[in-house]
N, C-alpha and C positions, 0 to 999 in steps of 0.2 A: 338616408342612412346614416349609422354612426356607428365606425369601428370598434372594438373590442378596445378599453382605455390601457393605455401601455405607461405600464408604472410602475419604479423597481420591483414593487413587492406584492401587487395584487394585481390579478385581470378581471377586467370588469364582464360580466355577460347584460348583454344589452337587444332589446328587441328592437328587430329589423326594422318596422314600419315604424315604429316610434320612438326607439333613442332610450327610450326608459330602462333605466338599470335592475336589473333582474337578483342580482345577486355577485356576489366576486368570490373568489377563489386566488391562494399563495401561487404566483407565480414561480418557477423551477427555471432555473440559471444550471449550469453543466455541475457545477458544484453537489447542486440540491439532488440532481438526475442521477448523480455517482451514488450519493449516500443513500436512495431509494433502491438504485438497482442492490447495494451491497444487501440493506435489509429484506428482499425478496429471495439473494442468494442465500441468506442466512435460513431463512425459513423454507425451502424448498425442500432439501435433503428429508423433512420430519412432515413436510407434504405429501411426498411421493409416497413416503411409509404409508399413510392412514390407509385402510383395505380400499381398494376400490366401490366399492359399495358405499362405505360411506361418505367418501368423496363426490359421485355421483348423487346422493342424498342432498349434500349440500347445496350441489347448483341446481339439482331439482328445486328445493326450496327458494331458495334466488328468484327463480323463475316463477314462482308463484306469487313469492313479495313484490317482485315488477308489477305482474300482472294487478294484482290490490292497488298499486298506486298508478292504475293506465289514468285516473284523469288527469293527478300532475304531471303524468309524462308527457300526456297529450298538450296538455297545452304549454309545460315548455319546448315541444317538438315543431309548436306552431310558431311561439315568438320567436325562440332564439333561431330555427332554422327556417321560417318562412312556409311552413304546411301547411295545406290545408288540413280542417280536424280528421275526415277520411282518411287522408294518408299516414298522421299522426296514430290516429289508433291501431290500425294495422301494420303501424312499423312495433310498436308495442307487443301484439299478438306474435308478431313474427318475432322480435326479440325473445320473449321465451321459449320460442318455439326450436331455436337457435340453441339456447341451451339445454333442453332438455336433450336433443338430440348427442347433445356433449356426452350427458350425464349417460347416454344409450351406448355409446364407444366405450365409454371407462367398463358397463357390465360386460357388454361383447365385444371385445376384439376382435372377433374373427375366429375364423381357422388358425390350427398351430401350423407354423411352420415346419417342414420337415427336417426328422434329424440328419444326422450325418451317415455319407456313404462306410464307414467304416463301423462294422456293427459292432468292435471292439472297441470301440467312444463312445462314453454317452454325452448327448447333447442337449440344453437348453439355449433354447434359440426363444427370446423373448423382445419385445418392443417396453422402449424404458422413456421416463419423459426426458426431454433435453438438459432442463433447470430452470432460466428465466426466460421468457420469453415476452422479446418489447413489441407492443402491440400501438401503432397508430393509425389513427380512423380520422375519414373526412366529418366535413358538419353537414352534408346530404341526409345521411340515415344513419346518423351517430348510435344510436342503440341496436338497430339491426346488426350495422355492420362491425360495430363492438361486441354484440355478444357471439357473431360464427366466430370469434378467435378464441374469445373469453372461455367461450361453455365446452369445446374442447381443450384445449390445454388447461385450461385448472382440471375438470374433470379427470383426464388425464397424468395428473401430476405434477404440471406445472407450475413453479409461480410466473405474474404477469406484472410486468413494466408497462401499464397504460398512460396512453399519452392521447386525450381529445383537442380535437381542434380547437381553436379558439374562439370561433364563434357561438362554440355549442360546449363550454364545457361542463355546466350543470345536466344534459340531457347525454352528453355522452361522456363525462366522466364521475359526477360527487353521486349522481343515482345509482351508478353500478359500485362504487364502496360502497353507498350505504344499505343497499340489499344485502350485499355478500356478507358485509360485518356482521347483518341482522340473523342471517340464514347462519351463521357459526364458523366461517372462512376464520385458518386463525390471522393472526396479527403478521404482518409481515408477506402474505403470498399472493397478496392484490397489494399493489402499489399504484396510486395514480399522481403521476405529474403532467402539470399546464403551462401553457407557456407556445411561441411561437415555433417557427423554423429550428431557429436555433436549441431549445426545447428539444424536438426530433433530434436532428443532427446528434448529440447529447445523449441519446437513446442507445441511436444506433450505434456509438461511439466505447460504450460502456463496455469495460471488457469484461463483465458477471455476468451481460446478455448473451446467451448462447444463440436468440435467432431473431429475428425481427419480422412482424407482418403488416405490411403496409397500404391500404386501401386509399389511391388519392391520383395526382396527376401523372402519366408518364413522363413529364420532365425529372417532378420529384424521387418516381421512381426508378428511373435511370439512375439518377445519385444514389440513392440507397443503395441499390443494387449491386453498383459499385464500388460502393464502400464495406460492404459485407463481402466483396468477393475478396478485396484484401485482405480484411481480417479474420477469413476463411470463416465465418458464418452463415446460417442457411438464411433465407430470406423466400417469405412469400410474398408475390406482387402481385395487386390486381390494379391495372392502372385504366386508362380511358378507352371509349371507343367510339368508332366510326361506322353503327351498329348498322344493317343493311336489311330491310324491311320489300321482301320481294313477290309483288302482290302479281299472278297469273293471269291469263288473259279469262279463265274461267269461275275464276271470282265474285263474287256479287259485289259489285260495287263499293253499297251503302255501306255495307258489313265491316266489308275491309280497310274503308274511310274513317268507321267509328275504331276498330281496332289499331289504325298506323294514329289516328288519334291520341287515344290511350298512352300508346309508347310513344311517340312524340312529345306530347304535352305536361305526364302527369309528371307531379311535383317541378314544374317551371322548364320540363326536361334537361334538370340539373340531375339528373342519374347516369351513368356509367352505360348503364344497360337501355338508356334511352333510344328510339328507331331514330336516326339521322338522318341516313338515306333512303328515301320511297322507291324502288327501282320497279317500274310499273311495265307490264306489257304496251307496248305501243298504239294498240289497238282500243284502250281503254283509258288511257295516260290523261288524256283530257278530261273525260267525266272523274274519273278519281280526284285529279287534281283540285279542279273545282269542288267537287264533294267533301274533299280534304278541307277546304276552303272555309266551304260552309260551317262544318264541325268547327274549327277553332276561330272563326267570329263567332260562334256561340256561346263558347265559353266565357263565363263573366270574371273577371278582373280584377282585384282589391286586396282590401285586408282581410286575412282568414279567421284572426282572432273575433273580428266586432262586424264580417259580415257573412255572408255564404259563400263567397268566392273558393270560384275551381281553381281559379289562378291566383298564387299570391306575390310574394315581392321575391328579387332577384338578390343573393346575399347579400354582395356590395357591389359600390358603384364600379368598382374596377370591373370585376365582369359587368357591369350591366353595362359598362362601355365598350368589351370585348364584346359583347353580342351584335351591338348595333355597328361597329364597326366591318364586322365582318357580311352583315347582311347588307349594308352601303358597300364595298366591296364586290361583293356578288352581282348585286344588280346593274354596277359596271360594268360588269363584265358579261353582262348580258341577260341572266336571271331575271323572269317575269312574277313579281313582287302580287302577288294575290290577296292576300290579308294582313294585318298586323304591320310591322317593322317602325313603329314610332315609338320612345320608350314613354312612360310617364310618370315621371317621379320613379319610384324606388323599382317601376313594375315594367317589365317589356310584354307586349301582348302576345298569343299564339302567331306563329308568323308563317307564310308555307310559300316557298316561292318553289316557281316551275319553270322547266325549258332547262335545267339544270345541267350541264355534262360534265365530264368527266376531264375537260380543259379547264375546268372552276377549280378556285381555289378551293372553294368549300367543299368540294364533292371531297376533297383529302384529307380538312382541317376538322379535328373537332371543334363544335362550338356546345359550348357547355350551357344551354338555354333554352327553351323554349319557341326554336326554327327549324320544319321540315321541310325537306328539299325533296322533287319528284325528278326520276330521271327516265326515260323512255327505254326500253329494252326491245329488240328484236326476236330474239326464244329465249330458249334455256338454255344455251351455251351461252348466250349473249350476257342473259342475266348472271351467270353465276360469273363470268370474268368478269363485269363491273362490279360483281361484289366483295370480288378477292382484290380489287385495283385500289387496296389500301395495309397500309404497313399496320394497324390495327386487326384485332380477330378477337373481341369480345366474343358479344349473340349474335345472333342472325337468326329470322322468322321468314317463313315462306308463306304465305295466304292463299289457297288453293282449296277446290272441295274435292279435287283427287290428290286422296291421301298416296298412294304409290309414286305418282307423278311428284309429289312435293318431297317425298322421303329423300326419293334417290335426287332431286335437286339438290336438297340438303345437305346429304351425305358429302356433294363438291366443293360445299362450302368452308371458308380457311376461316376457321372461329373452334370456340369452345366449348359453346351450347348454342344448339341450333333449333328453333321451334316450329313443325309443322303446326297448320292452322290455326296460329295464334299470332301475338306480337311477340315482341325482342325485350318487354318489365316482366319478365316471372322470376320467381325466387318459391325455390323448394331445398330445406336444409337439409335433405336427405340424398342430392343428388350431387354431384362433385360441381364444382363452379369453378372456372378460370380460364383469364384467355392466355392470347400467345401471342410474337411479334412485338409492336408496342402498346397493349395490352396485359401482357405482363409475362410469368414462367410457366404458367397452365398448369397450376395445381397449387390448393391449397386449403380451399372451402370446399364441405359439403363432403357428404356421406363418406366412403372410405379413405379418400382424400387427405380429411381431419386429420384421422388416424397416423396416414403415411407424413402428415407434415409438422404436426405437433408431439411423434415423439421419435426413435431412433430403435434399431434394431441394436439388440445387446445379447453377443452366442459369448456362452461357458460350455466346456467339454470337459469330462471328467474320467479319466484312466485307474482302474484298479484293477491291480496292485498299478504302481509307477511304473511308466514306462523308463527301459534302461537301454541307452545309446553307446555303439561302439566306441564312440570316438567325443 
């Protein structure tokens, strides 16, 4: 694996598995970021004045153009990001869906706000764009996670300053610039800047940026949230997850293990929503762990661009070494390694650790890779307690044949999104999505949450004739 080329002027996109250069983009330092932000700010008022129907039509046109480029986008996601083709294909479709959802919000912003309590004062209460939205997206789902901010932000009248991850500059940045320009977005409304953490920090600091939408690690999210707080900017933060997949004693073990395998190992477990902790009723925990290990061992590991691999490469060496170290430490603390656990080149095989307890570090620390831990619980109350023993609170799932029981348990889980009869990796543009605690500040994406995140209230009152006052 080769890290992106570090040169003063250019940033190279490289295939993870071979190091082959796929293209390059201009690297943006702080001055260039500030200039791009000023251009976006200059374009924002004119764009906000465009009728909502026309803005929505441009965003929808971009969605269609993205779908027309599915083959090219899919190849970029596979080669830049290490995705398997199936994941990449659906990411393109989901990204287009996110853009169209943003267009729908512009056309139908919801019920009007109630008027003033004073019948003699006419009140106009509307939601208006914020101005310039800074969007910082990670490498694991660059199209999808970019689109879920770009769609509503642009359709609702904002300009956007987009910074993709340096691992995925083409699929996460250049492709968006291309389709939106062809769709008819006016110049300056979408500015793309490329670079590393320094570039991201410049996006956050830029005076013309009114809001930052960030998806990434909890560590980086804390820094961005603190900076936005000092600068009195709105921040939408979707961060890491130590997500619980709860398997009740009435579940079909093989079906549950299949769902758990998908939740843990899709895209090498490099998803914020991945099932990290499999909490399983003690009566079936042994059978479940064995079944999960069989599913994991059967997955094909290799180059997803040149083979039928189901598990592709880890994004870089640093991430690979971190996964390996976490597994070794868990085994040293008493976890049982059932399968996997040994890196091979840029690949880390699907790994199952059984006998994991809440006293082990891996139970509490997110391992951003294909590692599933299995922990037994005694009853529903114990399952809830274990699931809630985490600073994170992004997603959770309860696998059971008893919907009522699963729903009752799910409502007690401390997280932003819970799925009953499913696994943790579920995406729906129409539903609010956001984590709490170390997983984020709890709002910003999906459904009406996006409308609330990317606009603000504006109140205008009219008194006619003008009011008079005694002094």
